[in-house]
C-alpha positions in Angstrom: 0.0 0.0 0.0 2.0 3.0 -1.3 -0.7 5.3 0.1 0.8 5.0 3.6 4.3 5.8 2.3 3.1 8.8 0.3 1.3 10.3 3.3 4.5 9.9 5.3 6.5 11.5 2.5 4.3 14.5 2.6 5.2 15.0 6.3 9.0 15.0 5.6 11.1 18.1 5.2 10.1 19.7 1.9 12.4 18.9 -1.0 12.1 20.2 -4.6 12.2 16.7 -6.1 9.1 15.6 -4.1 7.2 18.7 -5.0 7.9 18.2 -8.7 6.5 14.7 -8.4 3.3 15.9 -6.9 1.0 14.8 -9.8 2.7 11.3 -9.8 1.9 11.0 -6.1 -1.7 12.0 -6.8 -2.0 9.4 -9.5 -0.7 6.6 -7.2 -3.2 7.6 -4.5 -6.0 7.7 -7.1 -5.1 4.3 -8.4 -4.9 2.5 -5.1 -8.4 3.9 -4.0 -7.6 3.5 -0.3 -8.4 7.0 0.9 -12.0 8.0 1.2 -13.1 10.4 -1.6 -13.1 13.5 0.7 -9.6 12.6 2.1 -8.2 12.1 -1.4 -9.6 15.5 -2.5 -8.0 17.2 0.5 -4.6 15.5 -0.1 -4.8 16.4 -3.8 -5.4 20.0 -2.8 -2.5 19.9 -0.3 -0.1 18.6 -2.9 -1.2 21.1 -5.5 -1.0 24.0 -3.1 2.4 23.0 -1.7 3.8 22.5 -5.1 2.9 26.0 -6.1 4.6 27.7 -3.1 8.1 28.9 -2.7 10.4 26.1 -1.5 12.3 28.1 1.1 9.0 29.4 2.5 7.8 25.8 2.9 11.0 24.8 4.6 10.9 27.6 7.1 7.3 26.8 7.8 8.1 23.1 8.3 10.9 23.9 10.8 8.7 26.3 12.7 5.9 23.6 13.0 7.8 20.4 13.6 11.3 21.2 14.9 10.9 24.2 17.1 8.8 22.7 20.0 7.3 19.5 21.2 3.6 20.2 20.3 3.9 18.9 16.7 6.9 16.7 17.1 6.7 13.8 14.6 8.5 11.4 16.9 5.5 9.5 18.3 7.2 8.2 21.5 8.1 11.7 22.5 4.4 12.3 23.2 4.2 9.1 25.3 7.5 8.4 27.0 9.2 11.8 26.8 12.9 11.1 27.5 12.3 8.1 29.8 14.1 4.8 29.4 10.9 3.2 28.2 11.2 5.3 25.0 14.6 3.9 24.3 13.5 0.3 24.5 10.4 1.0 22.5 12.5 2.4 19.7 14.9 -0.6 19.8 11.9 -2.9 19.3 10.6 -0.9 16.4 14.0 -1.2 14.7 13.8 -4.9 15.0 10.2 -4.8 13.6 11.2 -2.7 10.6 14.0 -5.2 9.9 11.5 -8.0 9.8 10.0 -6.4 6.7 13.4 -5.7 5.2 13.3 -2.0 6.1 16.7 -0.9 7.4 16.8 2.6 8.7 19.7 5.1 8.8 21.3 5.1 12.2 20.8 8.9 12.3 17.0 8.4 12.2 14.8 7.5 15.2 12.5 4.6 14.7 9.4 6.4 16.1 9.5 9.0 13.4 5.9 9.1 12.0 6.9 9.1 8.2 9.1 6.1 8.9 6.3 4.3 10.7 4.0 5.0 7.8 6.6 3.6 5.4 6.7 0.4 7.5 2.9 0.2 7.2 3.2 0.3 3.4 5.0 -3.0 3.6 2.0 -4.6 5.3 -1.3 -5.6 3.8 -4.1 -3.1 4.3 -5.9 -4.8 7.1 -2.7 -5.2 9.2 -1.6 -1.7 8.5 -4.9 -0.2 9.4 -5.0 -2.1 12.7 -1.4 -1.1 13.6 -2.2 2.5 12.7 -5.3 2.3 15.0 -3.1 1.5 18.0 -1.2 4.8 17.4 -4.1 6.9 16.3 -4.6 8.8 19.6 -1.2 10.4 19.4 -1.5 11.1 15.7 -4.9 12.7 16.3 -3.6 15.0 19.0 -0.9 16.3 16.7 -3.4 16.8 13.9 -5.8 18.7 16.1 -3.0 21.0 17.2 -2.0 21.6 13.6 -5.6 22.3 12.7 -5.8 24.9 15.5 -2.7 26.5 14.0 -4.5 26.4 10.6 -1.4 24.6 9.3 -2.0 22.8 5.9 -0.3 19.7 7.3 -3.5 19.1 9.3 -5.0 17.7 6.1 -2.4 15.0 5.9 -3.1 14.0 9.5 -6.9 13.8 8.8 -6.2 11.5 5.9 -4.0 9.3 8.1 -6.9 9.1 10.6 -9.2 8.0 7.8 -7.1 4.9 7.2 -7.2 3.8 10.8 -9.2 0.7 11.8 -10.4 2.5 15.0 -11.5 6.0 15.8 -9.4 8.2 18.2 -10.5 8.2 21.8 -12.2 11.6 22.1 -11.8 11.7 25.9 -8.1 11.1 25.9 -7.7 13.5 23.0 -9.4 16.3 24.9 -7.4 15.6 28.0 -4.1 15.6 26.1 -5.0 18.8 24.3 -5.9 20.5 27.6 -2.7 19.4 29.3 -0.4 20.1 26.4 2.0 23.1 26.8 1.4 26.2 24.7 3.7 26.9 21.8 7.0 28.5 22.9 7.5 32.2 22.1 11.0 32.6 23.4 14.2 30.5 23.5 13.7 30.2 27.3 10.2 28.9 26.9 11.4 26.5 24.2 14.0 25.0 26.5 11.5 24.7 29.3 9.0 22.9 27.1 11.4 20.2 26.3 11.8 19.6 30.1 8.0 19.2 30.7 6.2 15.9 31.0 4.8 14.1 28.0 1.3 15.0 26.8 -0.3 11.6 27.4 0.0 11.4 31.2 -2.3 10.1 33.8 -3.1 6.6 35.1 -2.9 4.7 31.8 0.7 5.6 31.2 1.9 6.3 34.7 0.7 2.9 35.9 2.2 1.0 33.0 5.1 -1.2 33.8 5.4 -3.2 30.6 4.4 -0.4 28.2 3.6 -2.8 25.3 3.4 -0.6 22.3 1.0 -1.9 19.8 -0.4 -4.7 22.1 -3.5 -5.6 20.1 -1.9 -5.7 16.7 0.9 -8.2 15.7 3.8 -9.2 17.9 6.0 -7.3 15.5 5.3 -4.0 17.1 5.4 -4.3 20.8 6.7 -1.3 22.6 4.6 1.8 21.9 2.6 2.9 25.0 0.1 0.6 26.5 -2.2 3.3 27.8 -2.7 5.2 24.5 -5.3 3.2 22.8 
């Protein structure tokens, strides 16, 4: 299912080669017919709009959204484990999982990077990919909601990802996570402080977790995400 990989590609740092291939990506999405019609239309609009914009402007916007603070961080375990030891073990297990599908990642990349996870899903059949995505959908939904609040175009990509999930996001957990999330930093001091704060998905489900099995109800392949975020 190349659809998963394409959606992940749209969330990576903007590159001219990808933007120039926009129509090819649209044709692949159209041919696979996995996205609902409304989601496909939104992604087609996103690709066309991004392709028409100045590359440097896109890159600056991307860094501002995804690299400056924790709110929209694309490393999924950051929102669950923060910098705890659980995150390290979870990422090690994901590396092993990716390897099982013949996906070997660069040592400089972290395995919980959302575009990388979506690429892994593209190696699975749709049913398995949709179920695995469902186990991570709460975190993905929170990031998407924050981007929507910022009126960032990338919110469209997150909505499309949600549409492929086998389960709907847990509305209660989403609202709690949004309420407890730190505001976007406005100064370097606030930025430093934000990275010290607790992860967004706190409370009994995560705090009481001792095994922290990551995608517990999917396959044994992915088994260290965050047991409470389901």
